[in-house]
PDB file of N, CA, C, O and CB in Angstrom:
ATOM      1  N   MET A   1       6.605 -25.289  25.138  1.00  0.00           N
ATOM      2  CA  MET A   1       6.992 -24.976  26.508  1.00  0.00           C
ATOM      3  C   MET A   1       6.535 -23.578  26.936  1.00  0.00           C
ATOM      4  O   MET A   1       6.110 -23.396  28.077  1.00  0.00           O
ATOM      5  CB  MET A   1       8.497 -25.091  26.655  1.00  0.00           C
ATOM      6  N   PRO A   2       6.616 -22.581  26.032  1.00  0.00           N
ATOM      7  CA  PRO A   2       6.117 -21.256  26.438  1.00  0.00           C
ATOM      8  C   PRO A   2       4.630 -21.285  26.808  1.00  0.00           C
ATOM      9  O   PRO A   2       4.177 -20.498  27.639  1.00  0.00           O
ATOM     10  CB  PRO A   2       6.345 -20.243  25.313  1.00  0.00           C
ATOM     11  N   LEU A   3       3.882 -22.187  26.194  1.00  0.00           N
ATOM     12  CA  LEU A   3       2.464 -22.306  26.519  1.00  0.00           C
ATOM     13  C   LEU A   3       2.278 -22.759  27.973  1.00  0.00           C
ATOM     14  O   LEU A   3       1.391 -22.272  28.675  1.00  0.00           O
ATOM     15  CB  LEU A   3       1.772 -23.295  25.555  1.00  0.00           C
ATOM     16  N   VAL A   4       3.116 -23.687  28.409  1.00  0.00           N
ATOM     17  CA  VAL A   4       3.048 -24.162  29.798  1.00  0.00           C
ATOM     18  C   VAL A   4       3.326 -23.014  30.755  1.00  0.00           C
ATOM     19  O   VAL A   4       2.622 -22.845  31.750  1.00  0.00           O
ATOM     20  CB  VAL A   4       4.053 -25.316  30.038  1.00  0.00           C
ATOM     21  N   TRP A   5       4.362 -22.219  30.451  1.00  0.00           N
ATOM     22  CA  TRP A   5       4.701 -21.081  31.316  1.00  0.00           C
ATOM     23  C   TRP A   5       3.580 -20.047  31.319  1.00  0.00           C
ATOM     24  O   TRP A   5       3.305 -19.432  32.350  1.00  0.00           O
ATOM     25  CB  TRP A   5       6.019 -20.428  30.856  1.00  0.00           C
ATOM     26  N   ALA A   6       2.932 -19.855  30.173  1.00  0.00           N
ATOM     27  CA  ALA A   6       1.826 -18.896  30.103  1.00  0.00           C
ATOM     28  C   ALA A   6       0.649 -19.368  30.962  1.00  0.00           C
ATOM     29  O   ALA A   6       0.025 -18.564  31.655  1.00  0.00           O
ATOM     30  CB  ALA A   6       1.373 -18.697  28.637  1.00  0.00           C
ATOM     31  N   VAL A   7       0.350 -20.657  30.918  1.00  0.00           N
ATOM     32  CA  VAL A   7      -0.743 -21.198  31.731  1.00  0.00           C
ATOM     33  C   VAL A   7      -0.410 -21.070  33.214  1.00  0.00           C
ATOM     34  O   VAL A   7      -1.262 -20.674  34.009  1.00  0.00           O
ATOM     35  CB  VAL A   7      -1.016 -22.677  31.368  1.00  0.00           C
ATOM     36  N   LEU A   8       0.825 -21.403  33.590  1.00  0.00           N
ATOM     37  CA  LEU A   8       1.234 -21.274  34.994  1.00  0.00           C
ATOM     38  C   LEU A   8       1.185 -19.823  35.462  1.00  0.00           C
ATOM     39  O   LEU A   8       0.739 -19.543  36.574  1.00  0.00           O
ATOM     40  CB  LEU A   8       2.645 -21.833  35.189  1.00  0.00           C
ATOM     41  N   ALA A   9       1.640 -18.905  34.620  1.00  0.00           N
ATOM     42  CA  ALA A   9       1.619 -17.488  34.987  1.00  0.00           C
ATOM     43  C   ALA A   9       0.182 -17.002  35.159  1.00  0.00           C
ATOM     44  O   ALA A   9      -0.115 -16.254  36.091  1.00  0.00           O
ATOM     45  CB  ALA A   9       2.346 -16.641  33.921  1.00  0.00           C
ATOM     46  N   THR A  10      -0.706 -17.425  34.265  1.00  0.00           N
ATOM     47  CA  THR A  10      -2.112 -17.039  34.376  1.00  0.00           C
ATOM     48  C   THR A  10      -2.726 -17.592  35.660  1.00  0.00           C
ATOM     49  O   THR A  10      -3.473 -16.901  36.352  1.00  0.00           O
ATOM     50  CB  THR A  10      -2.904 -17.532  33.153  1.00  0.00           C
ATOM     51  N   PHE A  11      -2.402 -18.841  35.967  1.00  0.00           N
ATOM     52  CA  PHE A  11      -2.909 -19.468  37.187  1.00  0.00           C
ATOM     53  C   PHE A  11      -2.463 -18.694  38.423  1.00  0.00           C
ATOM     54  O   PHE A  11      -3.275 -18.411  39.305  1.00  0.00           O
ATOM     55  CB  PHE A  11      -2.434 -20.924  37.277  1.00  0.00           C
ATOM     56  N   TRP A  12      -1.179 -18.350  38.492  1.00  0.00           N
ATOM     57  CA  TRP A  12      -0.666 -17.627  39.663  1.00  0.00           C
ATOM     58  C   TRP A  12      -1.220 -16.209  39.732  1.00  0.00           C
ATOM     59  O   TRP A  12      -1.475 -15.701  40.823  1.00  0.00           O
ATOM     60  CB  TRP A  12       0.864 -17.584  39.634  1.00  0.00           C
ATOM     61  N   LEU A  13      -1.409 -15.568  38.593  1.00  0.00           N
ATOM     62  CA  LEU A  13      -2.015 -14.230  38.591  1.00  0.00           C
ATOM     63  C   LEU A  13      -3.444 -14.285  39.123  1.00  0.00           C
ATOM     64  O   LEU A  13      -3.858 -13.422  39.896  1.00  0.00           O
ATOM     65  CB  LEU A  13      -2.000 -13.630  37.171  1.00  0.00           C
ATOM     66  N   LEU A  14      -4.195 -15.305  38.705  1.00  0.00           N
ATOM     67  CA  LEU A  14      -5.563 -15.455  39.207  1.00  0.00           C
ATOM     68  C   LEU A  14      -5.569 -15.653  40.715  1.00  0.00           C
ATOM     69  O   LEU A  14      -6.401 -15.078  41.417  1.00  0.00           O
ATOM     70  CB  LEU A  14      -6.263 -16.634  38.520  1.00  0.00           C
ATOM     71  N   ILE A  15      -4.646 -16.462  41.214  1.00  0.00           N
ATOM     72  CA  ILE A  15      -4.593 -16.703  42.661  1.00  0.00           C
ATOM     73  C   ILE A  15      -4.241 -15.419  43.409  1.00  0.00           C
ATOM     74  O   ILE A  15      -4.812 -15.133  44.462  1.00  0.00           O
ATOM     75  CB  ILE A  15      -3.566 -17.807  42.990  1.00  0.00           C
ATOM     76  N   ILE A  16      -3.306 -14.651  42.868  1.00  0.00           N
ATOM     77  CA  ILE A  16      -2.906 -13.407  43.539  1.00  0.00           C
ATOM     78  C   ILE A  16      -4.029 -12.374  43.477  1.00  0.00           C
ATOM     79  O   ILE A  16      -4.281 -11.671  44.456  1.00  0.00           O
ATOM     80  CB  ILE A  16      -1.624 -12.834  42.899  1.00  0.00           C
ATOM     81  N   LEU A  17      -4.702 -12.280  42.334  1.00  0.00           N
ATOM     82  CA  LEU A  17      -5.723 -11.252  42.160  1.00  0.00           C
ATOM     83  C   LEU A  17      -7.057 -11.612  42.814  1.00  0.00           C
ATOM     84  O   LEU A  17      -7.832 -10.725  43.172  1.00  0.00           O
ATOM     85  CB  LEU A  17      -5.936 -10.999  40.694  1.00  0.00           C
ATOM     86  N   VAL A  18      -7.326 -12.906  42.970  1.00  0.00           N
ATOM     87  CA  VAL A  18      -8.598 -13.330  43.561  1.00  0.00           C
ATOM     88  C   VAL A  18      -8.289 -14.144  44.824  1.00  0.00           C
ATOM     89  O   VAL A  18      -8.054 -15.350  44.740  1.00  0.00           O
ATOM     90  CB  VAL A  18      -9.456 -14.173  42.535  1.00  0.00           C
ATOM     91  N   PRO A  19      -8.288 -13.493  45.986  1.00  0.00           N
ATOM     92  CA  PRO A  19      -7.923 -14.190  47.225  1.00  0.00           C
ATOM     93  C   PRO A  19      -8.841 -15.369  47.563  1.00  0.00           C
ATOM     94  O   PRO A  19      -8.421 -16.296  48.256  1.00  0.00           O
ATOM     95  CB  PRO A  19      -7.933 -13.213  48.371  1.00  0.00           C
ATOM     96  N   ALA A  20     -10.069 -15.344  47.090  1.00  0.00           N
ATOM     97  CA  ALA A  20     -10.986 -16.456  47.359  1.00  0.00           C
ATOM     98  C   ALA A  20     -10.473 -17.747  46.722  1.00  0.00           C
ATOM     99  O   ALA A  20     -10.670 -18.831  47.272  1.00  0.00           O
ATOM    100  CB  ALA A  20     -12.398 -16.129  46.834  1.00  0.00           C
ATOM    101  N   LEU A  21      -9.819 -17.634  45.569  1.00  0.00           N
ATOM    102  CA  LEU A  21      -9.255 -18.826  44.931  1.00  0.00           C
ATOM    103  C   LEU A  21      -8.123 -19.408  45.768  1.00  0.00           C
ATOM    104  O   LEU A  21      -7.989 -20.627  45.877  1.00  0.00           O
ATOM    105  CB  LEU A  21      -8.748 -18.492  43.521  1.00  0.00           C
ATOM    106  N   LEU A  22      -7.315 -18.542  46.354  1.00  0.00           N
ATOM    107  CA  LEU A  22      -6.238 -19.005  47.224  1.00  0.00           C
ATOM    108  C   LEU A  22      -6.822 -19.723  48.437  1.00  0.00           C
ATOM    109  O   LEU A  22      -6.323 -20.771  48.848  1.00  0.00           O
ATOM    110  CB  LEU A  22      -5.347 -17.821  47.670  1.00  0.00           C
ATOM    111  N   ASN A  23      -7.869 -19.158  48.999  1.00  0.00           N
ATOM    112  CA  ASN A  23      -8.542 -19.781  50.134  1.00  0.00           C
ATOM    113  C   ASN A  23      -9.079 -21.162  49.754  1.00  0.00           C
ATOM    114  O   ASN A  23      -8.919 -22.123  50.505  1.00  0.00           O
ATOM    115  CB  ASN A  23      -9.685 -18.885  50.638  1.00  0.00           C
ATOM    116  N   LEU A  24      -9.707 -21.253  48.600  1.00  0.00           N
ATOM    117  CA  LEU A  24     -10.236 -22.526  48.127  1.00  0.00           C
ATOM    118  C   LEU A  24      -9.115 -23.539  47.914  1.00  0.00           C
ATOM    119  O   LEU A  24      -9.248 -24.707  48.278  1.00  0.00           O
ATOM    120  CB  LEU A  24     -11.021 -22.327  46.830  1.00  0.00           C
ATOM    121  N   LEU A  25      -8.022 -23.090  47.327  1.00  0.00           N
ATOM    122  CA  LEU A  25      -6.885 -23.974  47.080  1.00  0.00           C
ATOM    123  C   LEU A  25      -6.313 -24.514  48.387  1.00  0.00           C
ATOM    124  O   LEU A  25      -5.991 -25.698  48.483  1.00  0.00           O
ATOM    125  CB  LEU A  25      -5.798 -23.237  46.296  1.00  0.00           C
ATOM    126  N   VAL A  26      -6.187 -23.653  49.387  1.00  0.00           N
ATOM    127  CA  VAL A  26      -5.671 -24.082  50.693  1.00  0.00           C
ATOM    128  C   VAL A  26      -6.602 -25.118  51.311  1.00  0.00           C
ATOM    129  O   VAL A  26      -6.137 -26.125  51.846  1.00  0.00           O
ATOM    130  CB  VAL A  26      -5.508 -22.872  51.644  1.00  0.00           C
ATOM    131  N   TRP A  27      -7.906 -24.885  51.245  1.00  0.00           N
ATOM    132  CA  TRP A  27      -8.852 -25.841  51.812  1.00  0.00           C
ATOM    133  C   TRP A  27      -8.811 -27.173  51.080  1.00  0.00           C
ATOM    134  O   TRP A  27      -8.900 -28.229  51.707  1.00  0.00           O
ATOM    135  CB  TRP A  27     -10.260 -25.273  51.771  1.00  0.00           C
ATOM    136  N   LEU A  28      -8.678 -27.133  49.767  1.00  0.00           N
ATOM    137  CA  LEU A  28      -8.597 -28.384  49.005  1.00  0.00           C
ATOM    138  C   LEU A  28      -7.359 -29.188  49.387  1.00  0.00           C
ATOM    139  O   LEU A  28      -7.425 -30.410  49.519  1.00  0.00           O
ATOM    140  CB  LEU A  28      -8.586 -28.092  47.502  1.00  0.00           C
ATOM    141  N   VAL A  29      -6.236 -28.505  49.563  1.00  0.00           N
ATOM    142  CA  VAL A  29      -5.002 -29.191  49.973  1.00  0.00           C
ATOM    143  C   VAL A  29      -5.167 -29.795  51.367  1.00  0.00           C
ATOM    144  O   VAL A  29      -4.765 -30.935  51.601  1.00  0.00           O
ATOM    145  CB  VAL A  29      -3.798 -28.211  49.952  1.00  0.00           C
ATOM    146  N   LEU A  30      -5.758 -29.035  52.295  1.00  0.00           N
ATOM    147  CA  LEU A  30      -5.965 -29.549  53.651  1.00  0.00           C
ATOM    148  C   LEU A  30      -6.905 -30.759  53.663  1.00  0.00           C
ATOM    149  O   LEU A  30      -6.672 -31.726  54.387  1.00  0.00           O
ATOM    150  CB  LEU A  30      -6.528 -28.445  54.550  1.00  0.00           C
ATOM    151  N   ILE A  31      -7.964 -30.695  52.858  1.00  0.00           N
ATOM    152  CA  ILE A  31      -8.896 -31.826  52.780  1.00  0.00           C
ATOM    153  C   ILE A  31      -8.200 -33.052  52.198  1.00  0.00           C
ATOM    154  O   ILE A  31      -8.412 -34.170  52.667  1.00  0.00           O
ATOM    155  CB  ILE A  31     -10.130 -31.458  51.925  1.00  0.00           C
ATOM    156  N   PHE A  32      -7.368 -32.843  51.176  1.00  0.00           N
ATOM    157  CA  PHE A  32      -6.627 -33.959  50.581  1.00  0.00           C
ATOM    158  C   PHE A  32      -5.686 -34.594  51.597  1.00  0.00           C
ATOM    159  O   PHE A  32      -5.598 -35.819  51.671  1.00  0.00           O
ATOM    160  CB  PHE A  32      -5.834 -33.486  49.354  1.00  0.00           C
ATOM    161  N   ILE A  33      -4.980 -33.782  52.382  1.00  0.00           N
ATOM    162  CA  ILE A  33      -4.066 -34.303  53.406  1.00  0.00           C
ATOM    163  C   ILE A  33      -4.852 -35.079  54.463  1.00  0.00           C
ATOM    164  O   ILE A  33      -4.451 -36.174  54.859  1.00  0.00           O
ATOM    165  CB  ILE A  33      -3.264 -33.147  54.069  1.00  0.00           C
ATOM    166  N   TRP A  34      -5.972 -34.510  54.917  1.00  0.00           N
ATOM    167  CA  TRP A  34      -6.790 -35.190  55.921  1.00  0.00           C
ATOM    168  C   TRP A  34      -7.295 -36.529  55.388  1.00  0.00           C
ATOM    169  O   TRP A  34      -7.262 -37.532  56.100  1.00  0.00           O
ATOM    170  CB  TRP A  34      -7.975 -34.304  56.341  1.00  0.00           C
ATOM    171  N   TRP A  35      -7.757 -36.549  54.157  1.00  0.00           N
ATOM    172  CA  TRP A  35      -8.281 -37.776  53.570  1.00  0.00           C
ATOM    173  C   TRP A  35      -7.182 -38.835  53.459  1.00  0.00           C
ATOM    174  O   TRP A  35      -7.433 -40.013  53.712  1.00  0.00           O
ATOM    175  CB  TRP A  35      -8.891 -37.491  52.188  1.00  0.00           C
ATOM    176  N   SER A  36      -5.977 -38.430  53.087  1.00  0.00           N
ATOM    177  CA  SER A  36      -4.862 -39.372  52.992  1.00  0.00           C
ATOM    178  C   SER A  36      -4.546 -39.978  54.353  1.00  0.00           C
ATOM    179  O   SER A  36      -4.331 -41.185  54.462  1.00  0.00           O
ATOM    180  CB  SER A  36      -3.618 -38.678  52.422  1.00  0.00           C
ATOM    181  N   ILE A  37      -4.518 -39.149  55.388  1.00  0.00           N
ATOM    182  CA  ILE A  37      -4.250 -39.642  56.743  1.00  0.00           C
ATOM    183  C   ILE A  37      -5.359 -40.595  57.181  1.00  0.00           C
ATOM    184  O   ILE A  37      -5.084 -41.639  57.772  1.00  0.00           O
ATOM    185  CB  ILE A  37      -4.125 -38.462  57.743  1.00  0.00           C
ATOM    186  N   PHE A  38      -6.595 -40.243  56.896  1.00  0.00           N
ATOM    187  CA  PHE A  38      -7.740 -41.071  57.283  1.00  0.00           C
ATOM    188  C   PHE A  38      -7.686 -42.440  56.610  1.00  0.00           C
ATOM    189  O   PHE A  38      -7.860 -43.465  57.269  1.00  0.00           O
ATOM    190  CB  PHE A  38      -9.053 -40.364  56.928  1.00  0.00           C
ATOM    191  N   VAL A  39      -7.447 -42.458  55.310  1.00  0.00           N
ATOM    192  CA  VAL A  39      -7.405 -43.726  54.574  1.00  0.00           C
ATOM    193  C   VAL A  39      -6.244 -44.586  55.063  1.00  0.00           C
ATOM    194  O   VAL A  39      -6.390 -45.798  55.215  1.00  0.00           O
ATOM    195  CB  VAL A  39      -7.280 -43.470  53.054  1.00  0.00           C
ATOM    196  N   THR A  40      -5.095 -43.966  55.308  1.00  0.00           N
ATOM    197  CA  THR A  40      -3.941 -44.714  55.805  1.00  0.00           C
ATOM    198  C   THR A  40      -4.224 -45.306  57.178  1.00  0.00           C
ATOM    199  O   THR A  40      -3.875 -46.457  57.441  1.00  0.00           O
ATOM    200  CB  THR A  40      -2.706 -43.813  55.865  1.00  0.00           C
ATOM    201  N   SER A  41      -4.848 -44.536  58.048  1.00  0.00           N
ATOM    202  CA  SER A  41      -5.145 -45.055  59.386  1.00  0.00           C
ATOM    203  C   SER A  41      -6.159 -46.196  59.312  1.00  0.00           C
ATOM    204  O   SER A  41      -6.080 -47.137  60.102  1.00  0.00           O
ATOM    205  CB  SER A  41      -5.677 -43.930  60.295  1.00  0.00           C
ATOM    206  N   MET A  42      -7.099 -46.130  58.386  1.00  0.00           N
ATOM    207  CA  MET A  42      -8.050 -47.229  58.221  1.00  0.00           C
ATOM    208  C   MET A  42      -7.337 -48.487  57.732  1.00  0.00           C
ATOM    209  O   MET A  42      -7.684 -49.597  58.134  1.00  0.00           O
ATOM    210  CB  MET A  42      -9.168 -46.833  57.238  1.00  0.00           C
ATOM    211  N   ALA A  43      -6.352 -48.316  56.875  1.00  0.00           N
ATOM    212  CA  ALA A  43      -5.619 -49.472  56.360  1.00  0.00           C
ATOM    213  C   ALA A  43      -4.878 -50.183  57.481  1.00  0.00           C
ATOM    214  O   ALA A  43      -4.741 -51.406  57.452  1.00  0.00           O
ATOM    215  CB  ALA A  43      -4.634 -49.043  55.265  1.00  0.00           C
ATOM    216  N   PHE A  44      -4.400 -49.437  58.467  1.00  0.00           N
ATOM    217  CA  PHE A  44      -3.633 -50.060  59.539  1.00  0.00           C
ATOM    218  C   PHE A  44      -4.495 -50.484  60.716  1.00  0.00           C
ATOM    219  O   PHE A  44      -4.078 -51.352  61.484  1.00  0.00           O
ATOM    220  CB  PHE A  44      -2.568 -49.120  60.014  1.00  0.00           C
ATOM    221  N   LYS A  45      -5.676 -49.913  60.891  1.00  0.00           N
ATOM    222  CA  LYS A  45      -6.493 -50.204  62.070  1.00  0.00           C
ATOM    223  C   LYS A  45      -7.691 -51.089  61.769  1.00  0.00           C
ATOM    224  O   LYS A  45      -7.895 -52.113  62.420  1.00  0.00           O
ATOM    225  CB  LYS A  45      -6.969 -48.925  62.685  1.00  0.00           C
ATOM    226  N   GLY A  46      -8.468 -50.697  60.796  1.00  0.00           N
ATOM    227  CA  GLY A  46      -9.819 -51.226  60.701  1.00  0.00           C
ATOM    228  C   GLY A  46      -9.991 -52.576  60.050  1.00  0.00           C
ATOM    229  O   GLY A  46     -11.070 -53.159  60.160  1.00  0.00           O
ATOM    230  N   TRP A  47      -8.994 -53.102  59.382  1.00  0.00           N
ATOM    231  CA  TRP A  47      -9.255 -54.279  58.574  1.00  0.00           C
ATOM    232  C   TRP A  47      -8.851 -55.581  59.248  1.00  0.00           C
ATOM    233  O   TRP A  47      -8.798 -56.617  58.585  1.00  0.00           O
ATOM    234  CB  TRP A  47      -8.547 -54.156  57.276  1.00  0.00           C
ATOM    235  N   LYS A  48      -8.571 -55.560  60.513  1.00  0.00           N
ATOM    236  CA  LYS A  48      -8.247 -56.724  61.333  1.00  0.00           C
ATOM    237  C   LYS A  48      -7.254 -57.661  60.645  1.00  0.00           C
ATOM    238  O   LYS A  48      -6.117 -57.264  60.390  1.00  0.00           O
ATOM    239  CB  LYS A  48      -9.515 -57.484  61.674  1.00  0.00           C
ATOM    240  N   LYS A  49      -7.658 -58.892  60.341  1.00  0.00           N
ATOM    241  CA  LYS A  49      -6.699 -59.863  59.816  1.00  0.00           C
ATOM    242  C   LYS A  49      -6.225 -59.528  58.409  1.00  0.00           C
ATOM    243  O   LYS A  49      -5.185 -60.022  57.973  1.00  0.00           O
ATOM    244  CB  LYS A  49      -7.310 -61.238  59.823  1.00  0.00           C
ATOM    245  N   GLU A  50      -6.963 -58.706  57.703  1.00  0.00           N
ATOM    246  CA  GLU A  50      -6.547 -58.382  56.348  1.00  0.00           C
ATOM    247  C   GLU A  50      -5.761 -57.086  56.295  1.00  0.00           C
ATOM    248  O   GLU A  50      -5.510 -56.551  55.215  1.00  0.00           O
ATOM    249  CB  GLU A  50      -7.748 -58.292  55.440  1.00  0.00           C
ATOM    250  N   SER A  51      -5.378 -56.588  57.438  1.00  0.00           N
ATOM    251  CA  SER A  51      -4.649 -55.325  57.438  1.00  0.00           C
ATOM    252  C   SER A  51      -3.201 -55.543  57.022  1.00  0.00           C
ATOM    253  O   SER A  51      -2.699 -56.667  57.005  1.00  0.00           O
ATOM    254  CB  SER A  51      -4.710 -54.667  58.822  1.00  0.00           C
ATOM    255  N   ILE A  52      -2.561 -54.458  56.693  1.00  0.00           N
ATOM    256  CA  ILE A  52      -1.166 -54.504  56.265  1.00  0.00           C
ATOM    257  C   ILE A  52      -0.281 -55.003  57.403  1.00  0.00           C
ATOM    258  O   ILE A  52       0.666 -55.755  57.171  1.00  0.00           O
ATOM    259  CB  ILE A  52      -0.698 -53.116  55.790  1.00  0.00           C
ATOM    260  N   LYS A  53      -0.585 -54.587  58.627  1.00  0.00           N
ATOM    261  CA  LYS A  53       0.214 -55.024  59.775  1.00  0.00           C
ATOM    262  C   LYS A  53       0.160 -56.541  59.929  1.00  0.00           C
ATOM    263  O   LYS A  53       1.183 -57.178  60.181  1.00  0.00           O
ATOM    264  CB  LYS A  53      -0.278 -54.345  61.064  1.00  0.00           C
ATOM    265  N   PHE A  54      -1.018 -57.112  59.780  1.00  0.00           N
ATOM    266  CA  PHE A  54      -1.155 -58.557  59.948  1.00  0.00           C
ATOM    267  C   PHE A  54      -0.322 -59.295  58.915  1.00  0.00           C
ATOM    268  O   PHE A  54       0.413 -60.223  59.254  1.00  0.00           O
ATOM    269  CB  PHE A  54      -2.625 -58.976  59.842  1.00  0.00           C
ATOM    270  N   TRP A  55      -0.432 -58.887  57.657  1.00  0.00           N
ATOM    271  CA  TRP A  55       0.287 -59.611  56.613  1.00  0.00           C
ATOM    272  C   TRP A  55       1.790 -59.421  56.726  1.00  0.00           C
ATOM    273  O   TRP A  55       2.544 -60.358  56.464  1.00  0.00           O
ATOM    274  CB  TRP A  55      -0.185 -59.165  55.246  1.00  0.00           C
ATOM    275  N   SER A  56       2.247 -58.231  57.108  1.00  0.00           N
ATOM    276  CA  SER A  56       3.690 -58.051  57.272  1.00  0.00           C
ATOM    277  C   SER A  56       4.188 -58.890  58.449  1.00  0.00           C
ATOM    278  O   SER A  56       5.294 -59.429  58.401  1.00  0.00           O
ATOM    279  CB  SER A  56       4.037 -56.553  57.486  1.00  0.00           C
ATOM    280  N   TYR A  57       3.376 -59.003  59.506  1.00  0.00           N
ATOM    281  CA  TYR A  57       3.753 -59.839  60.649  1.00  0.00           C
ATOM    282  C   TYR A  57       3.849 -61.302  60.226  1.00  0.00           C
ATOM    283  O   TYR A  57       4.797 -61.994  60.597  1.00  0.00           O
ATOM    284  CB  TYR A  57       2.736 -59.681  61.802  1.00  0.00           C
ATOM    285  N   GLU A  58       2.880 -61.771  59.459  1.00  0.00           N
ATOM    286  CA  GLU A  58       2.889 -63.164  59.011  1.00  0.00           C
ATOM    287  C   GLU A  58       4.092 -63.459  58.122  1.00  0.00           C
ATOM    288  O   GLU A  58       4.693 -64.528  58.220  1.00  0.00           O
ATOM    289  CB  GLU A  58       1.598 -63.486  58.261  1.00  0.00           C
ATOM    290  N   ILE A  59       4.435 -62.533  57.274  1.00  0.00           N
ATOM    291  CA  ILE A  59       5.567 -62.740  56.367  1.00  0.00           C
ATOM    292  C   ILE A  59       6.853 -62.887  57.168  1.00  0.00           C
ATOM    293  O   ILE A  59       7.641 -63.802  56.927  1.00  0.00           O
ATOM    294  CB  ILE A  59       5.690 -61.571  55.360  1.00  0.00           C
ATOM    295  N   PHE A  60       7.064 -61.981  58.123  1.00  0.00           N
ATOM    296  CA  PHE A  60       8.316 -62.034  58.878  1.00  0.00           C
ATOM    297  C   PHE A  60       8.319 -63.175  59.899  1.00  0.00           C
ATOM    298  O   PHE A  60       9.386 -63.690  60.233  1.00  0.00           O
ATOM    299  CB  PHE A  60       8.555 -60.702  59.587  1.00  0.00           C
ATOM    300  N   ARG A  61       7.171 -63.572  60.391  1.00  0.00           N
ATOM    301  CA  ARG A  61       7.101 -64.665  61.370  1.00  0.00           C
ATOM    302  C   ARG A  61       7.451 -65.992  60.709  1.00  0.00           C
ATOM    303  O   ARG A  61       8.090 -66.845  61.326  1.00  0.00           O
ATOM    304  CB  ARG A  61       5.695 -64.741  62.005  1.00  0.00           C
ATOM    305  N   ASN A  62       7.040 -66.167  59.468  1.00  0.00           N
ATOM    306  CA  ASN A  62       7.277 -67.431  58.768  1.00  0.00           C
ATOM    307  C   ASN A  62       8.572 -67.427  57.966  1.00  0.00           C
ATOM    308  O   ASN A  62       8.844 -68.367  57.220  1.00  0.00           O
ATOM    309  CB  ASN A  62       6.119 -67.734  57.848  1.00  0.00           C
ATOM    310  N   LYS A  63       9.360 -66.391  58.113  1.00  0.00           N
ATOM    311  CA  LYS A  63      10.603 -66.300  57.349  1.00  0.00           C
ATOM    312  C   LYS A  63      11.584 -67.358  57.847  1.00  0.00           C
ATOM    313  O   LYS A  63      11.814 -67.488  59.049  1.00  0.00           O
ATOM    314  CB  LYS A  63      11.224 -64.878  57.465  1.00  0.00           C
ATOM    315  N   LYS A  64      12.157 -68.111  56.911  1.00  0.00           N
ATOM    316  CA  LYS A  64      13.081 -69.174  57.297  1.00  0.00           C
ATOM    317  C   LYS A  64      14.443 -68.579  57.632  1.00  0.00           C
ATOM    318  O   LYS A  64      14.943 -67.700  56.930  1.00  0.00           O
ATOM    319  CB  LYS A  64      13.211 -70.225  56.171  1.00  0.00           C
ATOM    320  N   THR A  65      15.023 -69.067  58.697  1.00  0.00           N
ATOM    321  CA  THR A  65      16.368 -68.610  59.069  1.00  0.00           C
ATOM    322  C   THR A  65      17.394 -69.585  58.519  1.00  0.00           C
ATOM    323  O   THR A  65      17.124 -70.776  58.368  1.00  0.00           O
ATOM    324  CB  THR A  65      16.512 -68.476  60.616  1.00  0.00           C
ATOM    325  N   LYS A  66      18.569 -69.062  58.225  1.00  0.00           N
ATOM    326  CA  LYS A  66      19.622 -69.911  57.648  1.00  0.00           C
ATOM    327  C   LYS A  66      20.405 -70.619  58.723  1.00  0.00           C
ATOM    328  O   LYS A  66      21.328 -71.374  58.418  1.00  0.00           O
ATOM    329  CB  LYS A  66      20.567 -69.088  56.786  1.00  0.00           C
TER     330      LYS A  66
END
């Protein structure tokens, strides 16, 4: 466990001492968030009948009532 803390401390020291690394880290996080939003929007918009919305609609439309 002390090894994990040492690695984390080294990582944070590098980020504090080298501002370019912090900048890179922020950009990577922003790109990851953008990519997640993009992929999710494609899943709901672009796939027409095979989209998640279509299948959830079909499931609930054909649900038998008691």
